[in-house]
C-alpha positions as CSV (number, residue, x, y, z in Angstrom):
1,M,-23.7,16.9,29.9
2,F,-21.4,16.5,33.0
3,Q,-19.0,14.3,31.1
4,R,-18.8,16.7,28.2
5,D,-18.1,19.6,30.6
6,Y,-15.4,17.5,32.3
7,F,-13.8,16.7,29.0
8,M,-13.8,20.3,27.8
9,R,-12.4,21.5,31.1
10,M,-9.6,18.8,30.9
11,I,-8.8,19.7,27.3
12,E,-8.5,23.4,28.2
13,Q,-6.4,22.9,31.3
14,V,-4.0,20.4,29.7
15,G,-3.7,22.5,26.5
16,E,-2.9,25.6,28.6
17,A,-0.3,23.8,30.7
18,V,1.4,22.3,27.7
19,G,1.6,25.7,26.0
20,Q,3.2,27.1,29.2
21,V,5.6,24.2,29.4
22,M,6.7,24.6,25.7
23,G,7.3,28.3,26.2
24,L,9.4,27.7,29.4
25,R,11.4,24.9,27.7
26,Q,12.2,27.3,24.8
27,R,13.6,29.7,27.4
28,K,15.5,26.9,29.1
29,E,13.5,27.4,32.3
30,H,13.2,23.7,33.0
31,L,12.5,23.8,36.7
32,E,9.6,26.2,36.1
33,A,8.3,23.9,33.4
34,M,8.3,21.0,35.8
35,K,6.5,23.1,38.4
36,V,3.7,23.8,35.9
37,I,3.3,20.0,35.3
38,D,3.4,19.2,39.0
39,D,0.7,21.9,39.6
40,L,-1.5,20.3,37.0
41,F,-1.1,16.9,38.6
42,E,-2.0,18.3,42.0
43,R,-4.6,20.9,41.4
44,H,-6.6,19.5,38.5
45,L,-5.9,15.8,38.5
46,R,-5.7,15.6,42.3
47,L,-2.7,13.3,42.3
48,Q,0.6,13.9,44.0
49,P,3.5,14.0,41.4
50,R,5.5,11.6,43.7
51,L,2.6,9.2,43.6
52,I,2.5,9.2,39.8
53,H,6.2,8.5,39.6
54,A,6.1,5.8,42.3
55,L,3.1,3.9,41.0
56,S,3.3,1.5,38.0
57,D,1.3,2.2,34.9
58,K,-1.1,-0.5,36.0
59,D,-1.6,1.0,39.4
60,I,-2.2,4.4,37.9
61,T,-4.8,2.9,35.6
62,D,-6.5,1.0,38.4
63,L,-6.5,4.3,40.5
64,L,-8.4,6.0,37.7
65,T,-10.9,3.2,37.1
66,T,-14.3,3.3,38.7
67,N,-16.8,0.4,38.3
68,G,-14.7,-0.9,35.4
69,V,-14.7,2.4,33.6
70,V,-11.4,4.1,33.0
71,D,-11.1,7.9,33.3
72,S,-9.4,8.0,29.9
73,A,-9.2,11.8,29.8
74,A,-7.2,11.9,33.0
75,L,-5.0,9.0,31.9
76,E,-4.3,10.7,28.5
77,A,-3.3,13.9,30.4
78,I,-0.9,12.0,32.7
79,A,0.6,10.1,29.8
80,L,1.1,13.4,27.8
81,L,2.6,15.2,30.8
82,L,4.9,12.4,31.5
83,R,6.2,12.6,27.9
84,Q,6.7,16.3,28.4
85,L,8.7,15.6,31.6
86,G,10.8,13.0,29.7
87,E,11.7,15.7,27.1
88,I,12.6,18.1,29.9
89,H,14.9,15.6,31.5
90,D,16.4,14.8,28.1
91,E,17.1,18.5,27.5
92,Q,19.0,18.6,30.8
93,G,21.0,15.5,29.9
94,Q,19.2,13.4,32.5
95,E,18.9,10.2,30.4
96,T,17.8,7.8,33.2
97,E,15.0,10.1,34.4
98,G,13.9,10.8,30.8
99,Y,13.8,7.1,30.0
100,A,11.7,6.3,33.0
101,R,9.1,9.0,32.1
102,Y,9.0,7.9,28.4
103,V,8.5,4.3,29.4
104,K,5.6,5.0,31.7
105,S,4.0,7.3,29.2
106,L,4.3,4.6,26.5
107,A,2.8,2.0,28.8
108,L,-0.2,4.3,29.7
109,N,-0.8,5.1,26.0
110,L,-0.7,1.4,25.1
111,R,-3.3,0.7,27.9
112,L,-5.5,3.5,26.5
113,L,-5.2,2.0,23.0
114,L,-6.1,-1.5,24.3
115,Y,-9.0,0.0,26.3
116,G,-10.3,1.5,23.1
117,A,-11.4,4.8,24.5
118,D,-12.0,7.8,22.1
119,P,-9.2,10.3,22.3
120,V,-9.9,13.4,24.4
121,V,-6.8,15.2,25.5
122,S,-4.2,13.6,23.2
123,E,-3.9,11.0,20.4
124,P,-2.7,7.8,22.2
125,R,-1.8,6.2,18.9
126,R,0.4,9.1,17.8
127,E,1.9,9.4,21.3
128,A,2.7,5.7,21.3
129,E,4.4,5.8,17.9
130,L,6.4,8.9,18.9
131,L,7.5,7.3,22.1
132,L,8.5,4.0,20.4
133,D,10.7,6.0,18.1
134,R,12.2,7.8,21.1
135,L,12.9,4.5,22.8
136,K,14.1,2.5,19.8
137,A,17.7,2.5,21.0
138,Y,16.7,1.2,24.5
139,E,15.5,-2.1,25.8
140,L,11.9,-2.0,27.0
141,P,10.8,-3.6,30.3
142,A,9.1,-7.0,29.9
143,A,5.8,-5.6,31.2
144,V,5.8,-2.9,28.5
145,K,6.8,-5.5,25.8
146,K,3.7,-7.5,26.7
147,L,1.5,-4.5,26.3
148,L,3.1,-3.7,23.0
149,A,2.6,-7.3,21.8
150,S,-1.0,-7.2,22.8
151,W,-1.5,-3.9,20.9
152,H,0.2,-5.3,17.7
153,E,-2.1,-8.4,17.9
154,A,-5.2,-6.2,18.4
155,E,-4.1,-4.1,15.3
156,G,-3.5,-7.2,13.2
157,R,0.3,-6.9,13.2
158,Y,0.7,-10.6,14.0
159,A,4.3,-11.0,12.9
160,E,5.4,-8.1,15.1
161,A,3.5,-9.5,18.1
162,E,5.1,-12.9,17.5
163,N,8.6,-11.3,17.4
164,I,8.1,-9.7,20.8
165,M,6.6,-12.9,22.2
166,H,9.8,-14.8,21.1
167,E,11.9,-12.2,22.9
168,L,9.9,-12.6,26.1
169,L,10.2,-16.4,25.9
170,E,13.9,-16.3,25.4
171,D,14.2,-14.0,28.4
172,R,11.9,-16.3,30.4
173,E,9.5,-13.4,30.9
174,L,6.5,-15.2,29.3
175,E,5.0,-18.5,30.1
176,A,4.8,-21.1,27.3
177,G,1.0,-21.3,28.0
178,D,0.5,-17.6,27.2
179,A,2.4,-18.1,23.9
180,S,0.3,-21.1,23.1
181,N,-2.9,-19.1,23.7
182,F,-1.6,-16.5,21.3
183,Y,-1.2,-19.1,18.6
184,R,-4.6,-20.6,19.4
185,R,-6.2,-17.2,18.8
186,L,-4.4,-16.8,15.5
187,M,-5.4,-20.3,14.3
188,L,-9.0,-19.1,14.3
189,K,-8.2,-16.3,11.9
190,E,-8.8,-16.4,8.1
191,D,-5.8,-17.1,5.9
192,A,-6.1,-13.7,4.3
193,E,-6.1,-11.9,7.6
194,L,-3.0,-13.9,8.8
195,S,-1.2,-13.0,5.5
196,A,-2.1,-9.3,5.9
197,G,-0.7,-9.5,9.4
198,G,2.7,-10.8,8.2
199,L,2.2,-14.3,9.5
200,P,0.8,-16.7,6.8
201,R,-0.6,-19.9,8.1
202,D,2.4,-22.0,7.2
203,E,4.7,-19.7,9.2
204,L,2.1,-19.8,12.0
205,E,2.3,-23.6,12.1
206,Q,6.1,-23.3,12.1
207,G,5.9,-21.0,15.1
208,I,3.7,-23.6,16.9
209,E,6.3,-26.3,16.2
210,Q,9.1,-24.1,17.5
211,L,7.1,-23.3,20.7
212,E,6.7,-27.1,21.3
213,K,10.4,-27.6,20.9
214,W,11.1,-24.6,23.1
215,S,8.8,-26.0,25.8
216,V,10.5,-29.4,25.7
217,R,13.9,-27.7,25.9
218,G,12.8,-25.6,28.8
219,L,11.5,-28.6,30.7
220,N,14.8,-30.5,30.1
221,G,16.9,-27.4,30.8
């Protein structure tokens, strides 16, 4: 009962705030819109806006985790409001600030999707897809690419996960052992599942060969 009341209260508060923000944005009252978001962070989520912007997505998630259980409603609210902030910065021509807010929102939504919590305040899948579209012209940080690869793998999009893994290997942002573990997991899948994920078994075996060559090249280089 308490949890249901908490969720309903969160939905109401966030919905009201987003409605206010949208109205203020339409009137080009960007500073007022940002104040509404800051107020929701402070009064209802009990988090200082500066703290949210300073902490990494992992730190925010850890902060909202108690006894291994994530407060997914609060995390969804933060991710949604960060996306709104990114749009406000975009509308003011502040590309760097907008990018930072979008990236953190994307990372939080990916963590929510990997956590598997039922949507409460927003739809993390829709949010993630929207943010990926917004960020398609930009390079994502390695940490976010890793989350994205994990999500693709969890969703059965094995070819997409492998493509990101190769990028990370080339940039030396991923250990060969982690890539090897990825291939080991996939080797246990049925052929039909691998094909459906865009990575048939013969291509999977080619990927393992390439990884072995890459590892040797890395050791020698």
